[in-house]
Structures are given as C-alpha cells and as structure tokens.
C-alpha positions, 0 to 999 in steps of 0.5 A: 723671811721666817726663821732665818732672823733677816727683815725686809721691807718694801711697798707699792705705788698706785694712782687715784685710780689704783693703777700700779705707779711701782714698787720698792723693795730692800733688806735689813740684818736682823732687826724689830718692827720699829726698823722696818717700818720707817725704812719702808715709809722712807722707800716710799717717800724715795720714789715720790721724790724720784718720779715727782709724785703730787698728792701723795698719801703714804698710807701704813698698818704701823702707828709706830711709824706715824709716830715716829715720822710726826714732827713731836715724835720722840726719836732722840733714842732710836738707832735710826733717828737719821734717817727717820729725821730725812723721812720727817724733811721729806714728808715737808719737803714735798707735802705728803700726808701719812695715814693709818690703815688696816694691815688688810686696807680699808674696808673699802680696799679690802671688798674690792679686792675681795672682787677681784 
C-alpha cells in the first residue's frame, strides 16, 4: 500500500493450460522486499500442499527468494529464517521447482497477455 509503509503479498495458481485455479493474499506490517517475497513463496507452497497439486513450478521475479530458498542459501540472520526453512522443506517434500521470470512474465507470456 503505497505511502503507508505497509506491505502485502499474493499469488495466483494456474494449470498447464493457463487456467486460473486459485490464489492467495496476505498482509504484513512494515517490512522489506526480503520479507514479502519469501512469504509469497510460502503462500504458493501452502496452496500447492492444500490442493495436493502435482508437477508444480513456482515462478518468481525475485532472485533473492531463489537464493534464500535454495539448499545452500545463507539465512542465519534473516528475520524470517524459520519460515524460509519451512519453504525449503516444502519444496523438497512436494518436489516443486522454482524458476526466475520477469515481472511482466516471460517473453511468450508477455506476447500472449498483450493479445488478450
């Protein structure tokens, strides 16, 4: 929420045909992007587990989140290290892949969205 200092996160879940399956949102206090992005990843992992989804790929535009949730990423001093550890566990348990994408989507997604 611009100018309020408050932050939120959210995401959408789509199938392999780009159909909307669901979404999630959450509200955080005054935090940095280093907190909001991992919470968004956690939200996606929770939806994946609750709906028993298979062959999931989480796309994020946050390189920092990819580093934090990777097995060797250093999180010792991160304020949300317990939640990040849970993300790492869920990624492993559920066999989920994560990949980087541009904020506006991949070039193919950008072209497809422009024609809608």
